[in-house]
C-alpha positions in Angstrom: 0.0 0.0 0.0 1.4 3.4 -1.0 1.7 6.1 1.6 2.6 9.7 1.3 6.0 10.9 2.6 5.3 14.5 1.7 6.3 16.9 4.4 8.0 20.1 5.4 10.4 21.5 2.8 14.1 21.2 3.5 16.8 23.8 2.7 18.0 23.7 -0.9 21.7 23.3 0.1 23.2 19.8 0.5 23.7 19.5 4.2 24.1 16.7 6.6 22.1 16.4 9.8 24.6 18.4 11.7 24.3 21.2 9.2 27.7 20.7 7.4 27.7 21.3 3.7 28.8 18.2 1.7 29.9 20.2 -1.4 30.6 23.8 -0.4 34.1 23.2 0.8 35.6 23.8 4.2 36.7 20.6 6.0 35.9 17.0 5.4 36.8 13.6 6.9 39.7 11.7 5.2 40.3 8.2 6.6 39.1 9.4 10.0 41.1 12.6 10.1 39.7 16.1 9.4 41.6 17.8 6.6 41.1 20.9 4.5 39.4 20.5 1.2 41.8 20.4 -1.8 40.3 21.1 -5.2 42.7 18.7 -6.9 41.8 15.9 -4.6 38.0 16.2 -5.2 38.6 16.5 -9.0 40.6 13.3 -8.9 38.0 11.5 -6.8 35.2 12.5 -9.2 37.3 11.3 -12.1 37.8 8.0 -10.4 34.2 7.3 -9.9 33.0 8.5 -13.3 31.8 5.0 -14.4 30.0 4.5 -11.1 28.5 8.0 -11.2 27.3 7.7 -14.8 25.6 4.3 -14.0 24.3 5.1 -10.5 23.1 8.6 -11.2 21.3 7.6 -14.4 19.5 4.9 -12.5 18.6 7.1 -9.6 17.6 9.9 -12.0 15.1 7.6 -13.7 13.6 6.9 -10.2 13.6 10.4 -8.9 13.1 12.7 -11.9 9.3 12.3 -12.0 8.9 11.5 -8.3 6.5 14.1 -6.8 5.2 11.8 -4.1 7.7 9.5 -2.4 5.9 6.3 -1.6 6.7 2.6 -1.2 6.9 2.1 -5.0 9.7 4.8 -5.4 11.5 3.4 -2.3 11.4 -0.1 -3.8 12.8 1.2 -7.1 15.5 3.0 -5.2 16.5 -0.2 -3.4 16.9 -2.0 -6.7 19.3 0.8 -7.8 21.3 0.4 -4.7 21.6 -3.3 -5.1 22.7 -3.0 -8.7 25.5 -0.7 -7.6 26.9 -3.5 -5.4 26.0 -1.8 -2.2 24.8 -5.1 -0.8 21.4 -6.3 0.4 21.9 -5.6 4.1 23.2 -2.0 3.5 20.4 -1.3 0.9 17.7 -2.5 3.3 19.1 -0.4 6.2 19.2 2.8 4.0 15.7 2.3 2.6 14.3 1.6 6.1 16.0 4.7 7.5 14.5 6.8 4.6 11.1 5.2 5.2 11.1 6.0 8.9 12.4 9.5 8.3 9.6 10.0 5.8 7.0 8.8 8.3 8.3 11.1 11.0 9.1 14.2 9.1 8.0 13.8 5.5 10.0 13.8 2.3 9.0 16.3 -0.3 9.7 15.0 -3.7 12.6 13.4 -5.6 15.2 16.0 -5.0 14.8 15.9 -1.3 15.0 12.1 -1.4 18.3 12.4 -3.3 19.7 14.8 -0.6 18.6 12.4 2.2 20.1 9.5 0.3 23.5 11.2 0.2 23.3 11.8 3.9 22.5 8.1 4.5 25.4 6.9 2.3 27.8 9.2 4.1 26.7 8.0 7.5 27.3 4.4 6.6 30.9 5.3 5.7 31.5 7.6 8.6 30.1 4.9 11.0 33.2 2.8 10.6 35.8 5.6 10.1 38.8 5.3 12.4 41.8 7.6 13.1 45.2 6.1 12.4 47.2 4.8 15.3 50.0 7.1 16.3 53.0 4.9 17.1 54.8 5.5 20.4 58.1 4.9 18.7 59.3 4.7 15.1 58.9 3.1 12.7 55.2 3.0 12.0 54.7 -0.5 10.6 52.1 -1.0 7.8 51.4 -4.6 6.7 49.8 -5.1 3.3 47.7 -8.2 3.0 45.3 -9.7 0.4 45.0 -12.4 -2.3 47.2 -12.4 -5.4 45.8 -10.4 -8.3 44.3 -7.5 -6.3 47.3 -5.2 -7.0 48.8 -5.6 -3.5 52.5 -5.3 -4.5 51.7 -2.4 -6.9 49.7 -0.7 -4.1 52.6 -1.2 -1.7 54.9 0.8 -4.1 52.3 3.5 -4.6 51.8 3.9 -0.8 55.6 4.3 -0.4 55.5 7.1 -2.9 52.5 8.6 -1.1 54.3 8.7 2.3 57.4 10.0 0.6 55.3 12.9 -0.7 54.5 13.7 2.9 58.2 14.1 3.6 58.4 10.9 5.6 61.2 8.4 5.3 60.1 5.0 4.1 61.5 1.5 4.0 60.0 -1.4 2.0 60.1 -5.0 3.1 59.7 -7.7 0.4 58.1 -10.4 2.5 56.1 -12.0 -0.3 58.6 -14.6 -0.9 56.2 -17.2 -2.2 55.3 -15.6 -5.5 58.2 -15.8 -7.9 58.1 -12.2 -9.3 56.9 -10.4 -6.2 60.4 -9.4 -4.9 61.5 -8.2 -8.3 58.3 -6.3 -8.8 58.6 -4.5 -5.5 62.3 -3.7 -6.3 61.0 -1.8 -9.4 58.5 0.2 -7.3 61.2 0.9 -4.7 63.4 2.4 -7.4 60.5 4.5 -8.7 59.6 5.7 -5.3 63.3 6.3 -4.4 63.0 4.3 -1.2 65.3 1.5 0.1 64.1 -2.1 0.3 64.9 -5.1 2.5 64.5 -8.5 0.7 65.4 -12.1 0.8 65.5 -14.8 -1.8 62.4 -16.4 -3.3 61.1 -19.1 -1.0 62.9 -17.6 2.0 61.3 -17.1 5.4 59.0 -14.0 5.3 59.2 -13.4 9.0 63.0 -13.4 8.8 62.8 -10.7 6.1 60.5 -8.7 8.4 62.8 -9.1 11.3 65.7 -7.7 9.3 63.5 -4.9 8.0 62.2 -3.9 11.5 65.8 -3.9 12.8 67.0 -1.8 9.9 64.1 0.7 10.2 64.8 1.2 13.9 68.5 1.7 13.3 68.0 4.2 10.6 65.2 6.1 12.3 62.8 5.4 9.5 59.3 6.9 9.7 57.3 4.2 7.9 58.0 0.5 7.2 55.7 -1.0 4.6 55.6 -4.8 4.4 54.4 -6.6 1.3 53.1 -10.1 2.4 52.2 -13.2 0.5 48.7 -13.6 -1.0 48.9 -17.3 -1.4 50.7 -20.3 0.1 50.0 -24.0 -0.3 46.8 -23.8 1.8 44.7 -21.0 3.4 45.7 -22.3 6.8 49.4 -21.9 5.9 48.8 -18.4 4.7 47.0 -17.3 7.9 49.6 -19.0 10.1 52.4 -17.1 8.3 50.6 -13.8 8.6 50.1 -14.4 12.3 53.7 -15.2 12.7 54.7 -12.0 10.9 52.4 -10.0 13.1 53.9 -11.4 16.2 57.4 -10.8 14.9 56.7 -7.1 14.2 55.0 -6.7 17.6 58.1 -8.2 19.4 60.4 -5.7 17.7 58.4 -2.5 17.5 55.9 -1.5 20.2 52.3 -1.7 19.0 53.2 -3.0 15.5 51.8 -3.6 13.1 50.1 -0.2 13.5 48.1 -0.6 10.3 47.1 -3.8 8.6 45.7 -2.9 5.2 43.7 -5.4 3.1 44.0 -4.7 -0.6 40.8 -5.4 -2.5 39.9 -5.1 -6.2 36.8 -3.0 -6.6 35.9 -4.7 -9.9 35.4 -8.1 -8.1 32.4 -6.6 -6.2 30.6 -8.9 -3.8 32.7 -11.8 -4.8 35.7 -10.3 -3.1 33.9 -9.9 0.3 34.3 -13.6 1.2 38.1 -13.5 0.7 38.1 -10.3 2.6 36.4 -11.9 5.6 39.0 -14.6 5.7 41.9 -12.1 5.9 39.9 -9.8 8.3 39.5 -12.6 10.9 43.1 -14.0 10.7 45.2 -10.9 10.1 43.5 -8.4 12.3 42.8 -6.0 9.4 42.4 -2.3 10.4 41.5 -0.9 7.0 40.9 -1.4 3.3 42.8 -0.2 0.2 40.4 -0.5 -2.7 42.2 -0.7 -6.0 40.8 -0.2 -9.5 38.0 2.1 -8.3 38.2 3.9 -11.6 37.5 0.6 -13.5 34.1 -0.3 -12.0 30.6 0.9 -12.5 29.7 -0.6 -9.1 31.4 1.6 -6.6 28.8 0.8 -4.1 31.1 -2.0 -2.9 32.7 0.7 -0.7 29.5 0.8 1.4 29.2 -3.0 1.4 32.7 -3.2 2.9 31.8 -0.7 5.6 28.6 -2.6 6.5 29.6 -6.2 6.1 33.2 -6.0 7.2 32.9 -3.1 9.6 36.1 -1.7 8.2 36.9 1.8 6.8 38.3 2.2 3.3 41.6 4.1 4.0 42.9 4.5 0.5 41.6 4.1 -3.1 43.5 3.3 -6.2 42.4 5.5 -9.1 44.7 4.7 -12.0 48.0 3.1 -13.1 50.4 6.0 -12.3 52.5 6.1 -9.1 50.5 9.1 -7.7 47.2 7.4 -8.4 46.4 6.5 -4.8 44.2 8.7 -2.7 43.3 8.8 1.0 39.6 7.9 1.0 37.2 10.8 1.7 33.5 9.9 2.5 32.2 13.3 1.5 34.1 13.5 -1.8 33.0 9.9 -2.6 29.3 10.4 -2.0 29.3 13.8 -3.7 31.0 12.3 -6.7 28.8 9.2 -6.8 25.4 10.8 -6.5 24.5 13.7 -8.8 
C-alpha cells in the first residue's frame, strides 16, 4: 500500500544532519582525520568514480526525476538501484528503512529531497566505521599489506611508499612476499621508482626473517614508515594465515604496537565476490582498513559501502589509476558527492 511521505520542505543546500555542507568546501573527513578541502583531490575522486556515477546517477535519476510523491513504490525502485551498484542487500535494506522511517516522522517532499537524504544516509554508513590512524609510540610505523594475489597488492605497496614520501616521511619497504616468484623483483622496481630502500630475501625464503631484518634496519635508521608486502597465497589458506600471524607477532616483538596498520588490498571490480576473501583475511590478520584498487574501473562503486557494513572496516585508500601518484586517502564526503549527482 502506498503512503505519502510528503512533508516540510528542506533547505536547498546539500547539508548533513549536523548542518555541514557536503559540497561547499571547508573541512571533510579523510580516513578518519579532518583535513582541509583540496580542489585537486576532489577532482581526482570525481574522475575516479566516473563510471559509477554515470551508471548510478542515471538509474537514480530515472527513479527520482518524476517523483513528486515519495511512496513505497519509489523506495522499492531506489532499493533496486542500490543493489545494482553492489552496495549489498543488508546495506540497501538499512538505508531504505531509514528513509522510510524519516519520511513517516518528518515527511520527504519529492525526488530532489529524497536524493539529498540518500546522500546523507550513504555518508553516514561510511563515517560509521571511520577510524583515526594509530600514532605509534616509537618509530617506525609498521604497515602490513595483505590480500589475495591479483588484487594489486604489491603495486599498491609501491604507490603507498610514494604517497608517504610525498609527505616528507622516510620509508623502508620489506619484500616479505617470498612465495610468488616475481613479487620481490616487482617490489624492487617500485622501490626504485619511489626512491626508497628495500629489504629483501631470496624467493622461497622465510617472510618473518625478512620482516625481522626490516624492522631492525628501520629502527637503526630512524625510518618513519616501514611498509611490508606479504604473500597472497601459500599452499593452503591455513598456511597463509599462520604465516601472517607469525609475521604480526614478529613485528610486535620488535616494534611497540606493531603492526600499527594492517591494510587489506581489495579489487573494486570483483564486487561482492571479493567480500568472502576479505572476511578470511579480516579474521586472521586483524585487518584495520581497506585499500580499494581499480575504483576507476568499475561501474559498481557501491562496494565501498558494502565493505563498511559487512566487514565493519573503513576504506583508508583508493587506487584510481595506473600511475604512481594514483592513490588517494579515502574521503567519504568526496566519494558520496562524486557518486550521487
